[in-house]
C-alpha positions as CSV (number, residue, x, y, z in Angstrom):
1,M,0.0,0.0,0.0
2,R,1.3,3.4,-0.9
3,A,2.5,5.5,2.0
4,P,0.3,8.5,2.7
5,P,1.7,11.8,1.4
6,P,3.4,14.1,3.8
7,P,1.2,16.8,5.4
8,L,1.1,20.2,3.7
9,A,3.3,23.0,5.0
10,V,1.3,26.1,4.8
11,S,3.2,29.4,4.3
12,P,1.9,31.9,5.0
13,P,-1.0,30.8,7.3
14,H,-4.5,30.6,5.8
15,L,-5.6,34.2,5.4
16,L,-9.0,35.6,4.7
17,L,-9.9,39.2,3.7
18,S,-13.1,40.4,5.3
19,S,-15.5,42.4,3.1
20,S,-15.4,45.3,5.6
21,S,-11.7,45.6,5.9
22,S,-8.6,45.7,3.7
23,S,-6.5,44.0,6.4
24,L,-5.5,40.3,6.4
25,V,-6.9,38.3,9.2
26,P,-5.3,35.0,10.3
27,A,-7.8,32.2,10.4
28,A,-8.3,29.9,13.4
29,R,-5.5,27.3,13.8
30,R,-6.3,23.9,12.4
31,L,-5.4,20.5,13.8
32,P,-2.8,18.5,11.9
33,P,-2.4,17.3,9.2
34,P,-3.5,20.5,7.5
35,P,-5.4,20.2,4.2
36,P,-4.9,22.8,1.4
37,A,-5.6,26.4,2.5
38,A,-8.4,28.3,0.9
39,A,-8.2,31.9,-0.3
40,V,-11.4,33.8,-1.1
41,V,-11.9,36.3,-3.8
42,R,-15.0,38.5,-3.8
43,S,-16.3,40.9,-6.5
44,S,-14.9,43.9,-4.5
45,V,-11.9,42.4,-2.5
46,S,-9.2,39.8,-3.0
47,V,-6.6,37.7,-1.2
48,S,-4.2,35.0,-2.1
49,T,-2.1,32.5,-0.2
50,A,0.6,30.1,-1.1
51,V,0.6,26.4,-0.1
52,E,3.8,24.3,-0.3
53,A,4.1,20.5,-0.1
54,P,7.5,19.4,1.3
55,T,9.8,17.3,-0.9
56,A,9.2,13.6,-0.5
57,A,12.2,11.8,1.1
58,A,11.8,8.6,-0.8
59,E,13.8,8.2,-4.0
60,P,12.4,6.7,-7.2
61,A,13.4,3.1,-8.1
62,L,16.5,2.7,-10.3
63,G,15.9,3.6,-13.9
64,E,12.6,5.2,-13.0
65,S,12.2,9.0,-13.4
66,A,10.2,10.7,-10.7
67,A,7.3,12.9,-11.9
68,A,7.7,16.2,-10.2
69,A,4.9,17.4,-8.0
70,R,3.2,20.3,-9.7
71,R,1.1,23.0,-8.1
72,R,-2.6,22.4,-8.7
73,R,-5.4,24.9,-8.2
74,L,-9.1,24.2,-7.6
75,I,-11.4,27.2,-7.9
76,L,-14.9,26.9,-6.4
77,L,-17.0,29.7,-7.8
78,R,-20.6,30.4,-6.7
79,H,-22.9,31.9,-9.4
80,G,-23.9,35.6,-9.4
81,E,-27.1,36.8,-7.8
82,S,-30.2,35.5,-9.6
83,A,-33.4,37.4,-10.4
84,A,-36.6,36.4,-8.6
85,G,-38.2,34.9,-11.7
86,G,-41.9,34.6,-12.5
87,R,-44.5,32.5,-10.8
88,L,-44.0,29.7,-13.3
89,T,-40.2,30.0,-13.5
90,R,-38.4,27.0,-12.1
91,D,-35.5,27.8,-9.7
92,H,-33.2,26.0,-12.1
93,D,-34.2,28.5,-14.9
94,R,-33.8,31.8,-13.0
95,P,-31.4,34.2,-14.8
96,L,-28.9,36.6,-13.2
97,S,-30.2,39.8,-11.9
98,K,-28.8,43.1,-12.9
99,A,-26.6,43.2,-9.8
100,G,-25.6,39.6,-10.5
101,R,-24.3,40.5,-13.9
102,A,-22.4,43.5,-12.6
103,A,-20.8,41.3,-9.8
104,A,-19.8,38.7,-12.4
105,I,-18.0,41.4,-14.4
106,S,-16.3,42.6,-11.3
107,V,-15.1,39.1,-10.1
108,S,-13.9,38.5,-13.7
109,N,-11.5,41.4,-13.3
110,K,-10.3,40.0,-9.9
111,L,-9.8,36.5,-11.2
112,Q,-7.7,37.9,-14.1
113,Q,-5.7,40.2,-11.8
114,M,-4.8,37.3,-9.5
115,G,-4.1,34.9,-12.3
116,W,-6.8,32.4,-11.3
117,L,-7.3,31.2,-14.9
118,P,-8.7,27.6,-15.3
119,E,-7.9,25.2,-18.1
120,L,-11.0,23.2,-17.3
121,V,-14.4,24.5,-16.2
122,L,-17.0,22.2,-14.7
123,C,-20.3,24.1,-14.5
124,S,-23.8,23.5,-13.2
125,D,-26.3,23.6,-16.1
126,A,-28.6,26.0,-14.2
127,T,-29.3,29.3,-16.1
128,R,-27.6,31.5,-13.5
129,T,-24.4,29.6,-13.5
130,K,-24.3,29.4,-17.3
131,E,-24.8,33.1,-17.5
132,T,-22.1,33.7,-14.9
133,L,-19.7,31.6,-17.0
134,K,-20.6,33.4,-20.2
135,I,-19.7,36.8,-18.6
136,L,-16.5,35.4,-17.3
137,Q,-15.6,34.1,-20.8
138,E,-16.3,37.6,-22.2
139,H,-14.2,39.4,-19.7
140,V,-11.3,37.1,-18.7
141,K,-8.7,36.9,-21.4
142,G,-8.0,33.3,-22.3
143,L,-10.9,31.8,-20.4
144,S,-12.8,31.1,-23.7
145,E,-10.1,28.6,-24.5
146,A,-10.8,26.5,-21.4
147,I,-12.5,23.1,-21.8
148,V,-16.1,23.4,-20.5
149,H,-18.4,20.6,-19.3
150,F,-21.9,21.3,-18.0
151,I,-22.7,18.9,-15.1
152,P,-26.5,18.7,-14.4
153,S,-25.8,17.0,-11.0
154,F,-24.0,20.1,-9.7
155,Y,-27.3,21.8,-9.3
156,S,-29.0,19.0,-7.3
157,I,-26.0,17.8,-5.2
158,A,-25.5,21.3,-3.8
159,A,-28.8,21.0,-1.9
160,M,-27.8,17.7,-0.2
161,D,-26.0,17.8,3.2
162,G,-22.4,17.0,3.1
163,Q,-22.2,15.4,-0.3
164,T,-20.8,18.1,-2.6
165,A,-17.1,17.7,-1.7
166,E,-17.0,14.0,-2.6
167,H,-19.1,14.7,-5.8
168,L,-16.7,17.4,-6.9
169,Q,-13.7,15.2,-6.3
170,K,-15.1,12.4,-8.4
171,A,-16.1,14.8,-11.2
172,I,-12.7,16.4,-11.3
173,C,-10.9,13.1,-11.4
174,E,-13.2,11.9,-14.2
175,Y,-13.1,15.0,-16.5
176,S,-9.6,16.3,-15.9
177,S,-6.2,14.9,-16.9
178,D,-3.1,15.2,-14.8
179,E,-1.7,17.7,-17.4
180,I,-4.5,20.2,-16.4
181,L,-3.3,22.2,-13.4
182,T,-6.2,24.6,-12.7
183,V,-9.9,23.5,-12.6
184,M,-12.8,25.7,-11.8
185,C,-16.1,24.3,-10.5
186,M,-19.1,26.6,-10.7
187,G,-22.2,25.9,-8.7
188,H,-24.5,26.7,-5.8
189,N,-24.8,27.0,-2.0
190,K,-25.1,25.3,0.4
191,G,-22.9,22.7,-1.3
192,W,-20.1,25.0,-2.5
193,E,-19.5,26.5,0.9
194,E,-19.5,23.1,2.5
195,A,-17.0,21.7,-0.1
196,A,-14.7,24.7,0.3
197,S,-14.8,24.3,4.1
198,M,-14.3,20.6,4.1
199,F,-11.4,20.8,1.6
200,S,-9.7,23.6,3.5
201,G,-10.4,22.4,7.0
202,D,-11.7,25.9,7.9
203,S,-15.0,27.8,7.7
204,V,-15.3,29.4,4.2
205,V,-18.2,31.7,3.4
206,L,-19.1,32.1,-0.3
207,K,-21.7,34.7,-1.0
208,T,-23.0,35.1,-4.5
209,C,-20.2,35.6,-7.1
210,N,-17.5,34.7,-4.5
211,A,-14.7,32.2,-5.3
212,A,-12.5,30.1,-3.2
213,L,-9.0,28.9,-4.3
214,L,-7.6,25.7,-2.9
215,E,-4.0,25.2,-3.9
216,A,-1.6,22.3,-3.2
217,E,1.2,20.3,-5.0
218,G,0.6,16.9,-6.4
219,K,1.7,14.7,-9.3
220,S,-1.9,14.0,-10.1
221,W,-5.4,15.1,-9.1
222,V,-5.8,11.9,-7.1
223,E,-2.7,12.9,-5.1
224,Y,-4.0,16.4,-4.7
225,F,-7.2,15.1,-3.1
226,S,-5.3,12.6,-1.0
227,Y,-4.4,15.6,1.2
228,V,-8.0,16.0,2.0
229,V,-9.4,12.5,1.7
230,D,-9.9,12.2,5.4
231,A,-12.2,15.2,5.3
232,V,-14.4,13.8,2.5
233,P,-17.0,11.1,3.3
234,S,-16.3,7.7,1.7
């Protein structure tokens, strides 16, 4: 059986930027081993954090080249604010509100400034998430080149207690290749907040059009998620 990967060394500590302040606030200390840290970007504020995995002590077998661990990024983005919709409009079909469209443009600028540019996008097929993605594609240079898959189950799973993190893990490992280093999953609360919190081991709040970045090093997405497998239900 393969030995478990070494725990992540987080430097600097997990930081969050409150919406009412421009100062960085250290989050509560987590128990070891620490999973990947989460950074949150909002339509009006931003923060980033670096996560390093220590070099493995074991050497590769003779004649076998070791694949270098590469930094992988998972972006969890909640859709923009939706309009109320008519009496006969299904929740699934509600479009973005005017404020939701404006926030999507604003967060597009933040994502580009911070370099959070996915190569693969997995998106709920609800109208408000698809519209949020379209705005991002129009305003984030290079995002239109990303591979996109619309995942109908992202809409329903987000309403189920404690199931989103495992569902996202399976979807990413199914749709992504190990050559892809940045994946963005777009969906809904309460599931997206739960997943960000479970993966990071901390309490993450995702209001509409907020994104969380979870960053760690791994030779594959399977290895990336091995850092947080204990936090995800089996």
